[in-house]
C-alpha positions as CSV (number, residue, x, y, z in Angstrom):
1,M,-158.6,-117.3,30.2
2,A,-155.5,-116.3,27.9
3,V,-153.3,-118.8,26.8
4,D,-150.0,-119.1,25.0
5,L,-149.9,-121.6,22.2
6,Y,-146.9,-123.8,21.0
7,I,-146.2,-126.8,18.7
8,D,-144.0,-129.3,20.3
9,P,-142.0,-130.1,18.2
10,P,-142.3,-127.0,16.1
11,T,-140.9,-128.8,12.8
12,Y,-143.1,-130.9,10.6
13,Q,-142.7,-132.2,7.0
14,F,-146.4,-132.1,5.4
15,G,-146.6,-135.0,2.7
16,A,-146.2,-133.5,-0.7
17,L,-149.6,-133.4,-2.7
18,D,-148.0,-135.5,-5.3
19,I,-148.2,-138.4,-3.0
20,Y,-151.8,-138.1,-2.7
21,R,-152.5,-137.3,-6.4
22,Y,-150.4,-140.1,-7.8
23,F,-150.3,-142.8,-5.2
24,K,-153.4,-142.4,-3.2
25,W,-156.1,-141.1,-5.3
26,E,-154.7,-141.3,-8.8
27,F,-157.9,-143.4,-9.8
28,L,-160.2,-140.4,-9.4
29,P,-160.7,-137.8,-12.2
30,G,-158.5,-135.0,-12.2
31,P,-160.4,-132.1,-10.5
32,I,-161.8,-134.3,-7.8
33,C,-158.4,-135.9,-7.1
34,E,-156.8,-132.5,-6.7
35,M,-159.4,-131.4,-4.3
36,I,-159.1,-134.5,-2.0
37,S,-155.1,-134.5,-2.2
38,R,-155.4,-130.9,-1.0
39,E,-157.9,-131.7,1.9
40,S,-155.7,-134.6,2.7
41,Q,-152.8,-132.0,3.6
42,Y,-155.2,-130.0,5.5
43,L,-156.2,-133.1,7.8
44,E,-152.8,-133.6,8.4
45,L,-152.7,-130.3,9.9
46,N,-155.7,-130.9,11.9
47,H,-153.9,-134.4,13.3
48,L,-150.7,-132.0,13.7
49,L,-152.5,-129.9,16.0
50,L,-154.4,-132.7,17.9
51,D,-150.9,-134.5,18.6
52,R,-148.5,-131.4,19.2
53,L,-150.5,-128.3,20.2
54,M,-149.7,-127.7,23.8
55,F,-150.2,-124.5,25.9
56,T,-149.2,-122.6,28.6
57,A,-151.6,-120.4,30.7
58,E,-150.6,-116.7,30.2
59,G,-148.5,-115.5,33.0
60,K,-148.4,-119.2,35.1
61,I,-144.6,-118.8,35.7
62,S,-144.8,-121.9,37.9
63,E,-146.3,-123.8,35.5
64,K,-144.0,-125.9,33.2
65,P,-144.1,-124.0,29.7
66,Y,-145.9,-125.9,26.9
67,S,-146.8,-128.5,29.0
68,S,-150.6,-128.9,28.7
69,K,-152.4,-130.4,25.6
70,L,-155.8,-128.9,24.6
71,K,-158.8,-130.6,26.2
72,N,-162.7,-130.3,26.8
73,N,-164.6,-128.2,24.2
74,V,-161.6,-126.9,22.4
75,R,-159.9,-130.3,21.7
76,A,-163.6,-131.7,20.8
77,G,-164.1,-128.8,18.3
78,L,-160.7,-129.9,16.6
79,I,-161.8,-133.3,16.7
80,K,-165.1,-132.6,15.4
81,S,-163.5,-130.2,12.2
82,T,-161.0,-133.3,11.6
83,L,-163.9,-135.6,11.1
84,F,-165.8,-133.1,9.0
85,L,-162.7,-133.3,6.6
86,Y,-162.7,-137.2,6.8
87,A,-166.4,-137.2,5.8
88,S,-165.6,-134.7,3.0
89,I,-163.1,-136.5,1.5
90,A,-165.1,-139.7,2.0
91,E,-168.1,-138.4,0.5
92,A,-166.1,-137.1,-2.6
93,A,-164.2,-140.5,-3.3
94,L,-167.6,-142.6,-2.9
95,R,-169.7,-140.3,-5.3
96,A,-166.7,-140.2,-7.8
97,I,-166.4,-144.0,-7.7
98,A,-170.6,-144.4,-8.0
99,E,-170.7,-141.9,-10.8
100,I,-167.8,-143.9,-12.6
101,R,-169.5,-147.0,-12.0
102,G,-172.8,-145.7,-13.3
103,Y,-174.6,-146.5,-9.7
104,D,-178.0,-145.1,-9.3
105,L,-177.7,-141.5,-8.1
106,P,-180.1,-138.3,-8.5
107,K,-179.7,-136.7,-12.2
108,N,-179.7,-133.3,-10.6
109,E,-176.2,-133.3,-9.5
110,S,-177.2,-131.1,-6.5
111,H,-179.2,-133.4,-5.4
112,R,-176.1,-135.9,-4.9
113,T,-175.8,-135.5,-1.3
114,F,-174.0,-137.5,1.2
115,G,-177.1,-139.6,2.1
116,K,-178.1,-140.1,-1.3
117,I,-174.5,-141.4,-2.2
118,L,-174.5,-143.6,0.8
119,G,-178.0,-144.9,-0.6
120,A,-176.1,-145.5,-4.1
121,W,-173.5,-147.6,-2.3
122,Q,-176.5,-149.8,-0.8
123,L,-177.9,-153.1,-2.4
124,E,-181.6,-153.6,-2.7
125,D,-181.9,-155.3,0.8
126,E,-180.1,-152.0,2.0
127,S,-176.8,-153.8,3.0
128,P,-173.7,-152.0,1.7
129,R,-171.9,-153.3,-1.4
130,E,-169.2,-155.9,-1.0
131,E,-166.0,-153.2,-0.8
132,L,-167.8,-151.3,2.1
133,K,-168.9,-154.0,4.1
134,E,-166.2,-153.7,6.4
135,V,-166.3,-150.0,7.0
136,W,-169.9,-149.4,6.6
137,S,-170.7,-148.8,10.4
138,S,-167.8,-146.2,10.4
139,I,-169.3,-144.6,7.2
140,K,-172.6,-144.3,8.8
141,E,-171.2,-142.9,12.2
142,L,-169.0,-140.6,10.4
143,Y,-172.1,-139.5,8.1
144,N,-174.2,-138.9,11.3
145,L,-171.4,-136.8,13.0
146,R,-170.9,-134.8,10.0
147,N,-174.7,-133.8,10.2
148,N,-173.7,-132.5,13.6
149,I,-172.6,-129.6,11.7
150,H,-175.9,-128.3,12.0
151,L,-175.8,-127.3,15.5
152,F,-179.7,-127.7,16.3
153,K,-179.6,-131.3,15.1
154,A,-176.8,-131.7,17.6
155,L,-178.6,-129.9,20.2
156,K,-181.9,-132.3,19.5
157,D,-179.6,-135.5,19.7
158,G,-179.9,-134.9,23.8
159,T,-176.2,-136.3,24.4
160,S,-173.0,-133.9,25.0
161,E,-171.3,-134.0,21.7
162,I,-168.1,-132.8,23.6
163,D,-168.1,-135.9,26.0
164,Y,-168.5,-138.3,23.1
165,L,-166.0,-136.9,21.3
166,I,-163.6,-136.7,23.9
167,L,-164.2,-140.0,25.1
168,N,-164.5,-141.6,21.7
169,E,-161.5,-139.7,20.1
170,S,-158.9,-142.3,19.3
171,R,-161.5,-144.9,18.2
172,L,-163.1,-142.4,15.7
173,L,-160.1,-141.1,13.9
174,N,-158.7,-144.6,13.7
175,E,-161.8,-145.6,11.9
176,A,-162.1,-142.6,9.7
177,N,-158.2,-143.3,8.6
178,H,-159.1,-146.9,8.0
179,L,-161.8,-145.8,6.2
180,L,-160.0,-143.6,3.9
181,E,-157.5,-146.5,3.3
182,V,-160.3,-148.5,2.2
183,L,-161.9,-146.2,-0.1
184,A,-158.1,-145.6,-1.7
185,A,-157.8,-149.4,-2.6
186,I,-161.3,-149.6,-4.2
187,D,-160.8,-150.0,-8.0
188,P,-163.5,-147.8,-9.8
189,Y,-163.3,-149.8,-12.8
190,P,-164.2,-153.5,-11.5
191,K,-163.6,-156.2,-13.9
192,P,-166.4,-158.2,-14.8
193,R,-167.0,-161.8,-13.4
194,I,-166.3,-164.5,-15.9
């Protein structure tokens, strides 16, 4: 079915990169701070589309113009790509802080996968470090959802990813947003205990 798309309202002011660079992720090394800042702007775009993208079926004169929101598999795809952005930003921030703190990461940088980074944030008993206790379950769920970029893995899990994303949209996006707030508040240079 062909549709006409419209963003309602059509005007939006994106957050300036400097807000992300100097007020949110300033503690990270320059290149990764820059990358996360740019991805954060793109994340804003995804949220804008989820919140404001409306459509009218092509040729539907009787339908109120641009009154329908995206739904089903198209909306689930947009939710999924938004969660991938959250996961990428979280992975980069966690890795940068772990490297600054000297956590146990693979020597070969190409082996510093999201899973290995999460492992570096666990204690010997596999519980998360103190700063992540509050959001650990959110990180793990985001990690698992991010792994569904591999479509055969998503297929093997046996559940309808589309239904799961649609039913849990609000919770998943709120938790992912809270996760980034928690990560942005972590001091990569903790003071030693006296």
